N, C-alpha and C positions, 0 to 999 in steps of 0.2 A: 502494500500499499503506499502511495506516495500522497503527501499531504502537505498542504501551506494554510495559510491563515482564510484563503477564499475558497479553495476547492479541494476536495479528496479525490484520487484516484484509485477506485476500489477495483481491483482485478476481477475480470469475469468469473464467475463461479455459478454453481448450480441455484443459488438464491437470486441472482439477478440476471442470468443470461437470456431469460424469456423477456424481459423488457428491452433488452440490448437488441434482441432478434426482431420483436415487434416494431421498433423506432427503424431499425435499419431497413425493414420491408415497407414503411411508411413514408410515401413522398413528401407528406407536410412536415413529419419530423425530420427528415432529410435536408429540407429547406431547398431555396432555389438554386443552389449551386451544387448541388449532390445529386446522384442518379441513383435508383433502387437498382443494387444488384440482380442478376439473373441468376439466383440461387434459391433453393426451397429454405424454408424454416429449418429442417433438420442439417442441412448442410451448412448453413449459418452457425447454428448452435454448435456443431462439431468443430467449424473453424474457431469460433470465439474460445472454445473450451481447451482444445487440444492442437492449435497451430504449433508447430515448431519454429516458426519464422517471425511469429508477431506475437505481442502482448496487448489484450484487449481488457479496456478499464470501463466501469461506469463512473462518469464523471458526478459527484455529489457536492452540493455546496456544504461547506464544513460548518457553517453556523447551525442549520438545521437538518443537515444529512439530506436534503431534498435532490431526488435525481434529475440531472439537468440535461445529460447527453451521454454520447459515446467517444471515446479516444482511444487509439491505438498507436504503437510504434512497431515498425517493421524493419527486419534486419535484411539488407541486401549486401552483396560482396561483389562492387564494381571493379574494386582494385586489383592489383596482382597478387596481393596476399590474402589467403584464405582465412587467415586469423582476424583480420580488421575488417570491422562493420561500418557500413553506412547505414543509419537509422532514418526511416521515414516516418513522418508524423502524419496523422490523419485524424480529423475532429468533426463532429458537428454537435451543436447545441438542440436538443431535440425539442425543447419547449420555446416556442416562437417568442413568448413574452419574456424569456429570459435572455434573449440573444441581444448583443451591444451593450452588455453589462461588465464586460470583461472576464467573464468566465473562461471563456475559450483561450484568452490571453494568458490569464494564470494558469490553466492546465497545461499549455504547450510550454511554459516558460519553466513550470516545474519539470516538466518531463526532459526539457533541454538540459536543466543542470544536473539532472540525475544522470541522463545519457552520456554527458561530456565527462562525468568522473569515472566511466567505466573504460578500463585498460584496452578494451578492444575496439573503440570507437574511433573511426576515421573521420566521420561527418555526421551530422545531422542534417536533414533536409525536409521540405515540404515543398508542393505546389498548388497554387490554385488558379482558377479561371482569372483572366486579366481584369474582366469586369467586376469580381468581386474585391470591391475596395476595402470593405470591413475586414475580411480575412487578410487581405494584404497589409492591412495596418496593424491587425492583431501579431501576424508573424514578425513582422520588424519590432514590434514592443517586447515581442517574448525574447528576441536577441538574435534572430536570423537575418541575414542579408539578402537583398534581393541580387540576383546573379543573372538574370535576363530570362528570355523565353525559352520554351521547350520546342524542338526537342536540344538536349544538350549532350555533348559527346561523353561526358562521364557518368552522368546519371542517366542510364539508359533504362528508363521507364517507358510503359505503354502510353502512347500519347493520349491525352483527354481529348473529347470531341470538339472543345472548342480552345481558342487559344488561351495558352495557360504561362503563368509566369512561376519561375524557380526561385526558391529562397534556401540558403544553406548556412551552416557554421562548420568551418573547418579547423576549430580548434584543436590543438593536439589534446590526446586523452589525457585526463587528470588535470588539466589547466582550464580554469574559467576566469575569464575577464582579467587576465593578468596575474592569477595567484596560483602558484603551483601547490597540489596538495599531495 
């Protein structure tokens, strides 16, 4: 579990996975910049609980434990070293009345700080539609830098259906804002 004063990232488990799956299959919960995946509920449940390359979380407001959305980080290995990981961040705030209140920024900042402390971290990245100004601002506030449009020669992800912008942090593992740990 990852936690700060604003949000708590609760790992997906048998108690919360049904809510995570329901939101993931709901176009309203996904919001205007996400797409409902072409997966059945059982496939998503298995992915969220047993994936070897991603950790899925329920985002809760820390103050009252109210569920707000879904977050995950996913491991990619784009570089030549199989030991080093490039972590992708992915988020949505499911409750539309809770969007724009800083919860997404807090969740991404929390995960970024955690991932940059892991010795296997090569980089942390995310991408969003160029038209998603709120998420672009959130990624910058969380500590990622805009790197330009996709496709990118290093981050070889499947291209989204719309023009998208890449953000990343290539801080050395164990270093965060100039502090070595």
